[in-house]
Jmol script that loads the backbone (N, CA, C; Angstrom):
load data "model"
ATOM      1  N   UNK A   1      79.935  65.333  81.446  1.00  0.00           N
ATOM      2  CA  UNK A   1      80.555  65.728  82.977  1.00  0.00           C
ATOM      3  C   UNK A   1      79.780  65.569  84.249  1.00  0.00           C
ATOM      4  N   UNK A   2      80.382  64.728  85.367  1.00  0.00           N
ATOM      5  CA  UNK A   2      78.963  64.812  86.019  1.00  0.00           C
ATOM      6  C   UNK A   2      78.654  66.102  87.087  1.00  0.00           C
ATOM      7  N   UNK A   3      77.596  66.503  87.305  1.00  0.00           N
ATOM      8  CA  UNK A   3      76.821  67.948  87.922  1.00  0.00           C
ATOM      9  C   UNK A   3      77.655  68.063  88.827  1.00  0.00           C
ATOM     10  N   UNK A   4      78.218  68.820  89.920  1.00  0.00           N
ATOM     11  CA  UNK A   4      79.017  69.122  91.311  1.00  0.00           C
ATOM     12  C   UNK A   4      78.867  70.011  91.687  1.00  0.00           C
ATOM     13  N   UNK A   5      78.013  70.418  92.799  1.00  0.00           N
ATOM     14  CA  UNK A   5      78.092  71.631  93.520  1.00  0.00           C
ATOM     15  C   UNK A   5      79.064  72.606  93.254  1.00  0.00           C
ATOM     16  N   UNK A   6      79.070  73.915  93.006  1.00  0.00           N
ATOM     17  CA  UNK A   6      80.024  74.880  92.555  1.00  0.00           C
ATOM     18  C   UNK A   6      80.257  74.969  91.467  1.00  0.00           C
ATOM     19  N   UNK A   7      79.853  74.161  90.849  1.00  0.00           N
ATOM     20  CA  UNK A   7      80.731  74.199  89.152  1.00  0.00           C
ATOM     21  C   UNK A   7      78.970  74.773  88.278  1.00  0.00           C
ATOM     22  N   UNK A   8      79.007  75.272  87.176  1.00  0.00           N
ATOM     23  CA  UNK A   8      78.045  75.773  86.550  1.00  0.00           C
ATOM     24  C   UNK A   8      76.987  74.292  86.571  1.00  0.00           C
ATOM     25  N   UNK A   9      75.984  74.220  86.439  1.00  0.00           N
ATOM     26  CA  UNK A   9      75.333  73.214  85.761  1.00  0.00           C
ATOM     27  C   UNK A   9      74.001  73.956  85.208  1.00  0.00           C
ATOM     28  N   UNK A  10      72.876  72.993  84.562  1.00  0.00           N
ATOM     29  CA  UNK A  10      71.874  73.199  83.873  1.00  0.00           C
ATOM     30  C   UNK A  10      70.932  73.815  84.561  1.00  0.00           C
ATOM     31  N   UNK A  11      70.864  75.472  84.533  1.00  0.00           N
ATOM     32  CA  UNK A  11      69.969  76.166  85.294  1.00  0.00           C
ATOM     33  C   UNK A  11      70.723  77.069  86.818  1.00  0.00           C
ATOM     34  N   UNK A  12      71.970  77.031  86.555  1.00  0.00           N
ATOM     35  CA  UNK A  12      72.634  77.670  87.238  1.00  0.00           C
ATOM     36  C   UNK A  12      74.174  77.889  86.552  1.00  0.00           C
ATOM     37  N   UNK A  13      74.243  79.145  86.506  1.00  0.00           N
ATOM     38  CA  UNK A  13      75.682  79.391  86.647  1.00  0.00           C
ATOM     39  C   UNK A  13      76.821  79.158  87.647  1.00  0.00           C
ATOM     40  N   UNK A  14      76.523  79.417  89.015  1.00  0.00           N
ATOM     41  CA  UNK A  14      76.459  79.294  90.287  1.00  0.00           C
ATOM     42  C   UNK A  14      76.964  78.143  90.442  1.00  0.00           C
ATOM     43  N   UNK A  15      76.304  77.147  90.347  1.00  0.00           N
ATOM     44  CA  UNK A  15      76.547  75.276  90.254  1.00  0.00           C
ATOM     45  C   UNK A  15      75.757  75.222  92.140  1.00  0.00           C
ATOM     46  N   UNK A  16      75.138  75.995  92.362  1.00  0.00           N
ATOM     47  CA  UNK A  16      73.918  75.744  93.769  1.00  0.00           C
ATOM     48  C   UNK A  16      73.845  74.249  94.101  1.00  0.00           C
ATOM     49  N   UNK A  17      73.728  74.230  95.039  1.00  0.00           N
ATOM     50  CA  UNK A  17      73.865  72.526  95.201  1.00  0.00           C
ATOM     51  C   UNK A  17      72.465  72.131  95.106  1.00  0.00           C
ATOM     52  N   UNK A  18      71.192  72.558  95.250  1.00  0.00           N
ATOM     53  CA  UNK A  18      70.292  72.468  94.809  1.00  0.00           C
ATOM     54  C   UNK A  18      70.057  72.179  93.284  1.00  0.00           C
ATOM     55  N   UNK A  19      70.510  72.938  92.102  1.00  0.00           N
ATOM     56  CA  UNK A  19      70.544  73.389  90.980  1.00  0.00           C
ATOM     57  C   UNK A  19      71.225  71.843  89.952  1.00  0.00           C
ATOM     58  N   UNK A  20      72.577  71.866  91.145  1.00  0.00           N
ATOM     59  CA  UNK A  20      73.456  70.332  90.568  1.00  0.00           C
ATOM     60  C   UNK A  20      73.103  69.061  90.776  1.00  0.00           C
ATOM     61  N   UNK A  21      72.261  68.919  92.109  1.00  0.00           N
ATOM     62  CA  UNK A  21      71.464  68.113  92.536  1.00  0.00           C
ATOM     63  C   UNK A  21      70.131  67.630  91.395  1.00  0.00           C
ATOM     64  N   UNK A  22      69.642  68.437  91.432  1.00  0.00           N
ATOM     65  CA  UNK A  22      68.568  68.261  90.273  1.00  0.00           C
ATOM     66  C   UNK A  22      69.009  68.435  88.627  1.00  0.00           C
ATOM     67  N   UNK A  23      69.961  68.787  88.125  1.00  0.00           N
ATOM     68  CA  UNK A  23      70.601  68.498  87.137  1.00  0.00           C
ATOM     69  C   UNK A  23      71.143  67.097  86.949  1.00  0.00           C
ATOM     70  N   UNK A  24      71.745  66.534  88.147  1.00  0.00           N
ATOM     71  CA  UNK A  24      72.399  65.123  87.937  1.00  0.00           C
ATOM     72  C   UNK A  24      71.000  64.253  88.036  1.00  0.00           C
ATOM     73  N   UNK A  25      70.026  64.187  88.978  1.00  0.00           N
ATOM     74  CA  UNK A  25      68.820  63.727  89.043  1.00  0.00           C
ATOM     75  C   UNK A  25      68.001  63.475  87.864  1.00  0.00           C
ATOM     76  N   UNK A  26      67.735  64.840  87.138  1.00  0.00           N
ATOM     77  CA  UNK A  26      66.916  64.861  86.263  1.00  0.00           C
ATOM     78  C   UNK A  26      67.345  64.248  84.941  1.00  0.00           C
ATOM     79  N   UNK A  27      68.490  63.433  84.879  1.00  0.00           N
ATOM     80  CA  UNK A  27      68.879  62.926  83.452  1.00  0.00           C
ATOM     81  C   UNK A  27      68.201  62.025  83.542  1.00  0.00           C
ATOM     82  N   UNK A  28      68.404  61.517  82.109  1.00  0.00           N
ATOM     83  CA  UNK A  28      67.376  60.017  81.694  1.00  0.00           C
ATOM     84  C   UNK A  28      67.918  59.126  82.626  1.00  0.00           C
ATOM     85  N   UNK A  29      66.633  58.435  83.279  1.00  0.00           N
ATOM     86  CA  UNK A  29      67.159  57.624  83.999  1.00  0.00           C
ATOM     87  C   UNK A  29      68.007  57.269  85.273  1.00  0.00           C
ATOM     88  N   UNK A  30      68.595  58.417  85.885  1.00  0.00           N
ATOM     89  CA  UNK A  30      69.090  58.510  86.937  1.00  0.00           C
ATOM     90  C   UNK A  30      68.278  58.102  87.827  1.00  0.00           C
ATOM     91  N   UNK A  31      67.199  58.867  88.052  1.00  0.00           N
ATOM     92  CA  UNK A  31      65.884  58.651  89.211  1.00  0.00           C
ATOM     93  C   UNK A  31      65.728  57.302  89.502  1.00  0.00           C
ATOM     94  N   UNK A  32      65.662  56.314  88.266  1.00  0.00           N
ATOM     95  CA  UNK A  32      65.129  55.176  87.948  1.00  0.00           C
ATOM     96  C   UNK A  32      66.199  53.960  88.417  1.00  0.00           C
ATOM     97  N   UNK A  33      67.580  54.377  88.229  1.00  0.00           N
ATOM     98  CA  UNK A  33      68.794  53.352  88.715  1.00  0.00           C
ATOM     99  C   UNK A  33      68.416  53.837  90.344  1.00  0.00           C
ATOM    100  N   UNK A  34      68.337  54.937  90.684  1.00  0.00           N
ATOM    101  CA  UNK A  34      68.340  55.072  92.803  1.00  0.00           C
ATOM    102  C   UNK A  34      67.194  54.058  92.737  1.00  0.00           C
ATOM    103  N   UNK A  35      66.266  54.441  92.348  1.00  0.00           N
ATOM    104  CA  UNK A  35      64.718  53.356  92.715  1.00  0.00           C
ATOM    105  C   UNK A  35      64.979  52.234  92.598  1.00  0.00           C
ATOM    106  N   UNK A  36      65.325  51.702  91.834  1.00  0.00           N
ATOM    107  CA  UNK A  36      66.179  50.187  91.576  1.00  0.00           C
ATOM    108  C   UNK A  36      67.163  49.462  92.861  1.00  0.00           C
ATOM    109  N   UNK A  37      67.832  50.452  92.912  1.00  0.00           N
ATOM    110  CA  UNK A  37      68.889  50.214  94.048  1.00  0.00           C
ATOM    111  C   UNK A  37      68.679  50.494  95.523  1.00  0.00           C
ATOM    112  N   UNK A  38      67.282  50.834  95.773  1.00  0.00           N
ATOM    113  CA  UNK A  38      67.126  51.141  97.111  1.00  0.00           C
ATOM    114  C   UNK A  38      66.588  49.602  98.027  1.00  0.00           C
ATOM    115  N   UNK A  39      66.456  49.044  97.570  1.00  0.00           N
ATOM    116  CA  UNK A  39      66.225  47.564  97.759  1.00  0.00           C
ATOM    117  C   UNK A  39      67.563  46.634  98.434  1.00  0.00           C
ATOM    118  N   UNK A  40      68.759  46.872  97.761  1.00  0.00           N
ATOM    119  CA  UNK A  40      70.178  46.527  97.573  1.00  0.00           C
ATOM    120  C   UNK A  40      70.758  46.243  96.417  1.00  0.00           C
ATOM    121  N   UNK A  41      71.934  45.709  96.557  1.00  0.00           N
ATOM    122  CA  UNK A  41      72.694  45.817  95.293  1.00  0.00           C
ATOM    123  C   UNK A  41      71.924  44.907  94.023  1.00  0.00           C
ATOM    124  N   UNK A  42      72.919  45.540  92.836  1.00  0.00           N
ATOM    125  CA  UNK A  42      72.551  44.741  91.724  1.00  0.00           C
ATOM    126  C   UNK A  42      73.430  44.817  90.575  1.00  0.00           C
ATOM    127  N   UNK A  43      73.487  43.735  89.978  1.00  0.00           N
ATOM    128  CA  UNK A  43      74.824  43.597  88.956  1.00  0.00           C
ATOM    129  C   UNK A  43      74.525  44.527  88.022  1.00  0.00           C
ATOM    130  N   UNK A  44      74.797  44.850  86.936  1.00  0.00           N
ATOM    131  CA  UNK A  44      74.227  45.625  86.082  1.00  0.00           C
ATOM    132  C   UNK A  44      73.085  45.350  84.984  1.00  0.00           C
ATOM    133  N   UNK A  45      73.534  43.481  84.989  1.00  0.00           N
ATOM    134  CA  UNK A  45      72.402  42.864  84.199  1.00  0.00           C
ATOM    135  C   UNK A  45      71.280  43.458  84.704  1.00  0.00           C
ATOM    136  N   UNK A  46      71.327  42.470  85.655  1.00  0.00           N
ATOM    137  CA  UNK A  46      69.992  42.714  86.562  1.00  0.00           C
ATOM    138  C   UNK A  46      69.214  44.333  86.801  1.00  0.00           C
ATOM    139  N   UNK A  47      69.954  45.123  86.540  1.00  0.00           N
ATOM    140  CA  UNK A  47      69.836  46.491  87.178  1.00  0.00           C
ATOM    141  C   UNK A  47      69.182  47.038  85.436  1.00  0.00           C
ATOM    142  N   UNK A  48      69.610  46.749  84.611  1.00  0.00           N
ATOM    143  CA  UNK A  48      68.764  46.846  82.916  1.00  0.00           C
ATOM    144  C   UNK A  48      67.547  46.382  83.119  1.00  0.00           C
ATOM    145  N   UNK A  49      67.776  45.182  83.404  1.00  0.00           N
ATOM    146  CA  UNK A  49      66.414  44.338  83.564  1.00  0.00           C
ATOM    147  C   UNK A  49      65.273  45.293  83.923  1.00  0.00           C
ATOM    148  N   UNK A  50      65.319  45.420  85.283  1.00  0.00           N
ATOM    149  CA  UNK A  50      64.767  46.372  86.166  1.00  0.00           C
ATOM    150  C   UNK A  50      64.079  47.287  85.836  1.00  0.00           C
ATOM    151  N   UNK A  51      65.551  48.345  84.999  1.00  0.00           N
ATOM    152  CA  UNK A  51      64.718  49.294  84.068  1.00  0.00           C
ATOM    153  C   UNK A  51      64.608  48.759  82.622  1.00  0.00           C
ATOM    154  N   UNK A  52      63.756  48.244  82.598  1.00  0.00           N
ATOM    155  CA  UNK A  52      62.653  48.482  81.101  1.00  0.00           C
ATOM    156  C   UNK A  52      64.063  48.152  79.698  1.00  0.00           C
ATOM    157  N   UNK A  53      64.708  47.349  80.441  1.00  0.00           N
ATOM    158  CA  UNK A  53      66.103  46.762  79.267  1.00  0.00           C
ATOM    159  C   UNK A  53      66.899  48.552  78.651  1.00  0.00           C
ATOM    160  N   UNK A  54      67.093  49.661  79.394  1.00  0.00           N
ATOM    161  CA  UNK A  54      67.413  50.670  78.861  1.00  0.00           C
ATOM    162  C   UNK A  54      69.086  50.494  77.732  1.00  0.00           C
ATOM    163  N   UNK A  55      69.598  50.958  76.940  1.00  0.00           N
ATOM    164  CA  UNK A  55      70.323  50.699  76.709  1.00  0.00           C
ATOM    165  C   UNK A  55      71.635  50.717  77.844  1.00  0.00           C
ATOM    166  N   UNK A  56      72.839  49.567  77.261  1.00  0.00           N
ATOM    167  CA  UNK A  56      73.678  49.412  77.935  1.00  0.00           C
ATOM    168  C   UNK A  56      74.519  50.625  78.355  1.00  0.00           C
ATOM    169  N   UNK A  57      74.658  51.220  76.760  1.00  0.00           N
ATOM    170  CA  UNK A  57      75.714  52.809  77.065  1.00  0.00           C
ATOM    171  C   UNK A  57      74.932  53.607  77.849  1.00  0.00           C
ATOM    172  N   UNK A  58      73.855  53.803  78.147  1.00  0.00           N
ATOM    173  CA  UNK A  58      73.287  54.894  78.862  1.00  0.00           C
ATOM    174  C   UNK A  58      73.274  54.217  80.534  1.00  0.00           C
ATOM    175  N   UNK A  59      73.028  53.115  80.353  1.00  0.00           N
ATOM    176  CA  UNK A  59      73.072  52.599  81.946  1.00  0.00           C
ATOM    177  C   UNK A  59      74.551  52.603  82.059  1.00  0.00           C
ATOM    178  N   UNK A  60      75.589  52.210  81.543  1.00  0.00           N
ATOM    179  CA  UNK A  60      76.774  52.772  81.997  1.00  0.00           C
ATOM    180  C   UNK A  60      77.728  53.803  82.580  1.00  0.00           C
ATOM    181  N   UNK A  61      76.800  55.009  81.617  1.00  0.00           N
ATOM    182  CA  UNK A  61      76.907  56.000  81.728  1.00  0.00           C
ATOM    183  C   UNK A  61      76.457  56.998  83.133  1.00  0.00           C
ATOM    184  N   UNK A  62      75.296  57.215  83.389  1.00  0.00           N
ATOM    185  CA  UNK A  62      74.575  57.179  84.373  1.00  0.00           C
ATOM    186  C   UNK A  62      74.993  56.103  85.751  1.00  0.00           C
ATOM    187  N   UNK A  63      75.396  55.097  85.683  1.00  0.00           N
ATOM    188  CA  UNK A  63      76.408  54.834  86.416  1.00  0.00           C
ATOM    189  C   UNK A  63      77.410  55.468  87.030  1.00  0.00           C
ATOM    190  N   UNK A  64      77.912  55.733  86.100  1.00  0.00           N
ATOM    191  CA  UNK A  64      79.544  56.793  86.216  1.00  0.00           C
ATOM    192  C   UNK A  64      78.941  57.583  87.186  1.00  0.00           C
ATOM    193  N   UNK A  65      77.739  58.643  86.437  1.00  0.00           N
ATOM    194  CA  UNK A  65      77.729  59.762  87.024  1.00  0.00           C
ATOM    195  C   UNK A  65      77.675  59.186  88.358  1.00  0.00           C
ATOM    196  N   UNK A  66      76.178  58.315  88.809  1.00  0.00           N
ATOM    197  CA  UNK A  66      76.382  58.606  89.882  1.00  0.00           C
ATOM    198  C   UNK A  66      77.220  58.220  91.074  1.00  0.00           C
ATOM    199  N   UNK A  67      78.169  57.065  90.905  1.00  0.00           N
ATOM    200  CA  UNK A  67      79.050  57.020  91.394  1.00  0.00           C
ATOM    201  C   UNK A  67      80.301  58.340  91.560  1.00  0.00           C
ATOM    202  N   UNK A  68      80.734  58.675  90.797  1.00  0.00           N
ATOM    203  CA  UNK A  68      81.042  60.369  90.724  1.00  0.00           C
ATOM    204  C   UNK A  68      80.551  60.792  91.471  1.00  0.00           C
ATOM    205  N   UNK A  69      79.328  61.298  91.375  1.00  0.00           N
ATOM    206  CA  UNK A  69      78.402  61.741  92.724  1.00  0.00           C
ATOM    207  C   UNK A  69      78.732  61.292  94.287  1.00  0.00           C
ATOM    208  N   UNK A  70      79.022  60.252  94.195  1.00  0.00           N
ATOM    209  CA  UNK A  70      79.167  59.839  95.231  1.00  0.00           C
ATOM    210  C   UNK A  70      77.384  58.969  96.287  1.00  0.00           C
ATOM    211  N   UNK A  71      76.979  58.594  94.972  1.00  0.00           N
ATOM    212  CA  UNK A  71      75.685  58.061  95.373  1.00  0.00           C
ATOM    213  C   UNK A  71      75.283  56.829  94.860  1.00  0.00           C
ATOM    214  N   UNK A  72      76.272  56.080  94.730  1.00  0.00           N
ATOM    215  CA  UNK A  72      76.536  54.627  94.255  1.00  0.00           C
ATOM    216  C   UNK A  72      77.923  54.780  94.359  1.00  0.00           C
ATOM    217  N   UNK A  73      77.916  52.773  94.831  1.00  0.00           N
ATOM    218  CA  UNK A  73      79.351  52.538  94.944  1.00  0.00           C
ATOM    219  C   UNK A  73      78.947  51.195  94.005  1.00  0.00           C
ATOM    220  N   UNK A  74      80.167  50.212  93.631  1.00  0.00           N
ATOM    221  CA  UNK A  74      80.545  48.960  93.303  1.00  0.00           C
ATOM    222  C   UNK A  74      81.371  48.109  94.134  1.00  0.00           C
ATOM    223  N   UNK A  75      80.648  47.317  94.456  1.00  0.00           N
ATOM    224  CA  UNK A  75      80.934  46.233  95.754  1.00  0.00           C
ATOM    225  C   UNK A  75      82.557  45.472  95.214  1.00  0.00           C
ATOM    226  N   UNK A  76      82.951  44.775  95.811  1.00  0.00           N
ATOM    227  CA  UNK A  76      83.626  43.452  95.103  1.00  0.00           C
ATOM    228  C   UNK A  76      83.419  42.131  94.299  1.00  0.00           C
ATOM    229  N   UNK A  77      81.879  42.299  94.292  1.00  0.00           N
ATOM    230  CA  UNK A  77      81.324  41.466  93.409  1.00  0.00           C
ATOM    231  C   UNK A  77      80.983  42.158  92.237  1.00  0.00           C
ATOM    232  N   UNK A  78      81.259  43.062  91.735  1.00  0.00           N
ATOM    233  CA  UNK A  78      81.178  44.215  90.886  1.00  0.00           C
ATOM    234  C   UNK A  78      79.362  44.590  90.737  1.00  0.00           C
ATOM    235  N   UNK A  79      78.655  44.433  91.369  1.00  0.00           N
ATOM    236  CA  UNK A  79      77.382  45.066  91.833  1.00  0.00           C
ATOM    237  C   UNK A  79      77.013  46.293  92.332  1.00  0.00           C
ATOM    238  N   UNK A  80      76.363  46.796  92.358  1.00  0.00           N
ATOM    239  CA  UNK A  80      75.764  48.309  92.498  1.00  0.00           C
ATOM    240  C   UNK A  80      75.121  48.463  93.671  1.00  0.00           C
ATOM    241  N   UNK A  81      75.346  49.075  94.439  1.00  0.00           N
ATOM    242  CA  UNK A  81      74.381  49.414  95.566  1.00  0.00           C
ATOM    243  C   UNK A  81      74.228  51.186  95.565  1.00  0.00           C
ATOM    244  N   UNK A  82      73.255  51.521  96.747  1.00  0.00           N
ATOM    245  CA  UNK A  82      73.671  52.983  97.124  1.00  0.00           C
ATOM    246  C   UNK A  82      74.437  53.173  98.099  1.00  0.00           C
ATOM    247  N   UNK A  83      75.137  54.230  98.033  1.00  0.00           N
ATOM    248  CA  UNK A  83      76.374  54.320  99.054  1.00  0.00           C
ATOM    249  C   UNK A  83      75.444  54.749 100.666  1.00  0.00           C
ATOM    250  N   UNK A  84      75.890  55.568 101.053  1.00  0.00           N
ATOM    251  CA  UNK A  84      75.100  56.069 102.533  1.00  0.00           C
ATOM    252  C   UNK A  84      74.700  57.481 101.871  1.00  0.00           C
ATOM    253  N   UNK A  85      75.075  57.968 101.619  1.00  0.00           N
ATOM    254  CA  UNK A  85      74.813  59.176 100.998  1.00  0.00           C
ATOM    255  C   UNK A  85      73.339  59.193  99.812  1.00  0.00           C
ATOM    256  N   UNK A  86      73.920  57.749  99.191  1.00  0.00           N
ATOM    257  CA  UNK A  86      72.654  57.634  98.442  1.00  0.00           C
ATOM    258  C   UNK A  86      71.600  57.099  99.160  1.00  0.00           C
ATOM    259  N   UNK A  87      71.117  56.679  99.928  1.00  0.00           N
ATOM    260  CA  UNK A  87      70.124  55.837 101.004  1.00  0.00           C
ATOM    261  C   UNK A  87      70.096  57.364 101.817  1.00  0.00           C
ATOM    262  N   UNK A  88      70.163  57.796 101.837  1.00  0.00           N
ATOM    263  CA  UNK A  88      69.633  59.357 102.424  1.00  0.00           C
ATOM    264  C   UNK A  88      68.909  59.914 101.318  1.00  0.00           C
ATOM    265  N   UNK A  89      69.435  59.844 100.166  1.00  0.00           N
ATOM    266  CA  UNK A  89      68.358  60.534  99.078  1.00  0.00           C
ATOM    267  C   UNK A  89      67.178  59.466  99.048  1.00  0.00           C
ATOM    268  N   UNK A  90      67.273  58.584  99.126  1.00  0.00           N
ATOM    269  CA  UNK A  90      66.039  57.379  98.727  1.00  0.00           C
ATOM    270  C   UNK A  90      64.967  57.814  99.843  1.00  0.00           C
ATOM    271  N   UNK A  91      65.671  58.215 100.787  1.00  0.00           N
ATOM    272  CA  UNK A  91      64.775  58.832 101.752  1.00  0.00           C
ATOM    273  C   UNK A  91      64.315  59.843 101.939  1.00  0.00           C
ATOM    274  N   UNK A  92      65.276  60.809 101.242  1.00  0.00           N
ATOM    275  CA  UNK A  92      64.285  62.251 100.725  1.00  0.00           C
ATOM    276  C   UNK A  92      63.610  62.158  99.694  1.00  0.00           C
ATOM    277  N   UNK A  93      63.614  60.820  98.570  1.00  0.00           N
ATOM    278  CA  UNK A  93      62.801  60.879  97.564  1.00  0.00           C
ATOM    279  C   UNK A  93      61.115  60.311  98.162  1.00  0.00           C
ATOM    280  N   UNK A  94      61.506  59.475  99.138  1.00  0.00           N
ATOM    281  CA  UNK A  94      59.951  58.122  99.506  1.00  0.00           C
ATOM    282  C   UNK A  94      58.583  59.357  99.647  1.00  0.00           C
ATOM    283  N   UNK A  95      58.922  60.338  99.972  1.00  0.00           N
ATOM    284  CA  UNK A  95      58.419  61.390 100.726  1.00  0.00           C
ATOM    285  C   UNK A  95      56.962  61.666  98.670  1.00  0.00           C
ATOM    286  N   UNK A  96      58.165  62.406  97.896  1.00  0.00           N
ATOM    287  CA  UNK A  96      57.530  62.361  96.809  1.00  0.00           C
ATOM    288  C   UNK A  96      57.072  61.309  95.822  1.00  0.00           C
ATOM    289  N   UNK A  97      57.528  59.892  96.370  1.00  0.00           N
ATOM    290  CA  UNK A  97      56.799  58.948  95.974  1.00  0.00           C
ATOM    291  C   UNK A  97      55.257  58.938  96.468  1.00  0.00           C
ATOM    292  N   UNK A  98      55.090  59.247  97.683  1.00  0.00           N
ATOM    293  CA  UNK A  98      53.781  59.508  98.574  1.00  0.00           C
ATOM    294  C   UNK A  98      52.997  60.021  97.697  1.00  0.00           C
ATOM    295  N   UNK A  99      53.189  61.303  97.937  1.00  0.00           N
ATOM    296  CA  UNK A  99      52.485  62.052  96.910  1.00  0.00           C
ATOM    297  C   UNK A  99      52.130  61.785  95.683  1.00  0.00           C
ATOM    298  N   UNK A 100      53.230  61.105  94.538  1.00  0.00           N
ATOM    299  CA  UNK A 100      52.807  60.414  93.354  1.00  0.00           C
ATOM    300  C   UNK A 100      51.580  59.952  93.378  1.00  0.00           C
ATOM    301  N   UNK A 101      51.506  58.724  94.762  1.00  0.00           N
ATOM    302  CA  UNK A 101      50.840  57.816  94.617  1.00  0.00           C
ATOM    303  C   UNK A 101      49.023  58.774  95.047  1.00  0.00           C
ATOM    304  N   UNK A 102      49.289  59.377  95.962  1.00  0.00           N
ATOM    305  CA  UNK A 102      47.890  60.568  95.969  1.00  0.00           C
ATOM    306  C   UNK A 102      47.725  60.956  94.899  1.00  0.00           C
ATOM    307  N   UNK A 103      48.737  61.194  93.956  1.00  0.00           N
ATOM    308  CA  UNK A 103      48.412  62.455  92.731  1.00  0.00           C
ATOM    309  C   UNK A 103      48.066  61.345  91.490  1.00  0.00           C
ATOM    310  N   UNK A 104      48.018  60.097  91.739  1.00  0.00           N
ATOM    311  CA  UNK A 104      47.910  59.038  90.921  1.00  0.00           C
ATOM    312  C   UNK A 104      45.970  58.664  91.103  1.00  0.00           C
ATOM    313  N   UNK A 105      45.951  58.306  92.306  1.00  0.00           N
ATOM    314  CA  UNK A 105      44.266  58.612  92.717  1.00  0.00           C
ATOM    315  C   UNK A 105      43.473  59.180  92.095  1.00  0.00           C
ATOM    316  N   UNK A 106      42.262  58.649  91.653  1.00  0.00           N
ATOM    317  CA  UNK A 106      41.347  59.926  90.922  1.00  0.00           C
ATOM    318  C   UNK A 106      40.685  60.881  91.677  1.00  0.00           C
ATOM    319  N   UNK A 107      40.971  62.616  91.281  1.00  0.00           N
ATOM    320  CA  UNK A 107      40.342  63.310  91.556  1.00  0.00           C
ATOM    321  C   UNK A 107      39.207  63.490  91.132  1.00  0.00           C
ATOM    322  N   UNK A 108      38.402  64.694  92.122  1.00  0.00           N
ATOM    323  CA  UNK A 108      37.052  65.051  92.182  1.00  0.00           C
ATOM    324  C   UNK A 108      36.680  65.791  90.571  1.00  0.00           C
ATOM    325  N   UNK A 109      35.909  65.753  89.935  1.00  0.00           N
ATOM    326  CA  UNK A 109      36.077  66.548  88.581  1.00  0.00           C
ATOM    327  C   UNK A 109      36.606  67.568  88.868  1.00  0.00           C
ATOM    328  N   UNK A 110      37.082  68.734  87.811  1.00  0.00           N
ATOM    329  CA  UNK A 110      36.924  70.035  88.057  1.00  0.00           C
ATOM    330  C   UNK A 110      37.838  70.873  88.953  1.00  0.00           C
ATOM    331  N   UNK A 111      38.304  70.030  90.160  1.00  0.00           N
ATOM    332  CA  UNK A 111      38.455  70.700  91.718  1.00  0.00           C
ATOM    333  C   UNK A 111      39.705  70.255  91.852  1.00  0.00           C
ATOM    334  N   UNK A 112      40.808  69.452  91.456  1.00  0.00           N
ATOM    335  CA  UNK A 112      41.668  69.032  91.706  1.00  0.00           C
ATOM    336  C   UNK A 112      42.150  68.431  92.745  1.00  0.00           C
ATOM    337  N   UNK A 113      41.020  68.666  93.754  1.00  0.00           N
ATOM    338  CA  UNK A 113      41.094  68.376  94.920  1.00  0.00           C
ATOM    339  C   UNK A 113      41.271  66.777  95.229  1.00  0.00           C
ATOM    340  N   UNK A 114      42.329  65.708  96.207  1.00  0.00           N
ATOM    341  CA  UNK A 114      41.897  64.723  96.571  1.00  0.00           C
ATOM    342  C   UNK A 114      40.567  63.973  96.695  1.00  0.00           C
ATOM    343  N   UNK A 115      40.007  62.595  96.662  1.00  0.00           N
ATOM    344  CA  UNK A 115      39.362  62.282  97.810  1.00  0.00           C
ATOM    345  C   UNK A 115      39.153  62.072  98.632  1.00  0.00           C
ATOM    346  N   UNK A 116      38.095  62.210  99.568  1.00  0.00           N
ATOM    347  CA  UNK A 116      38.815  61.819 100.946  1.00  0.00           C
ATOM    348  C   UNK A 116      37.606  60.682 101.550  1.00  0.00           C
TER     349      UNK A 116
END
end "model"
wireframe off; spacefill off
backbone 0.3
color backbone group
């Protein structure tokens, strides 16, 4: 079942919106699918290839959940793309990507600080 705000989800019996979002986005491959769709529509086969050839059953399950949550839509040519809401999520994730890039750089030994 697709996590929805207001319904019980993993980590929240009340279904707080943030917990519902984290449940949805924390599912295997969900963020990767959204990330791969950020530059435009893709067919299922191309999307699967970009996602390291995940199983087609998992791909379609995640696409169903993401579509049900209003983050992904399917166009007339059977390609998947981010909805307007999905694009706003992409914009929200970009700072996390910038942080991850910083985190990936070597740090000073024993300090955990980012080199300047």
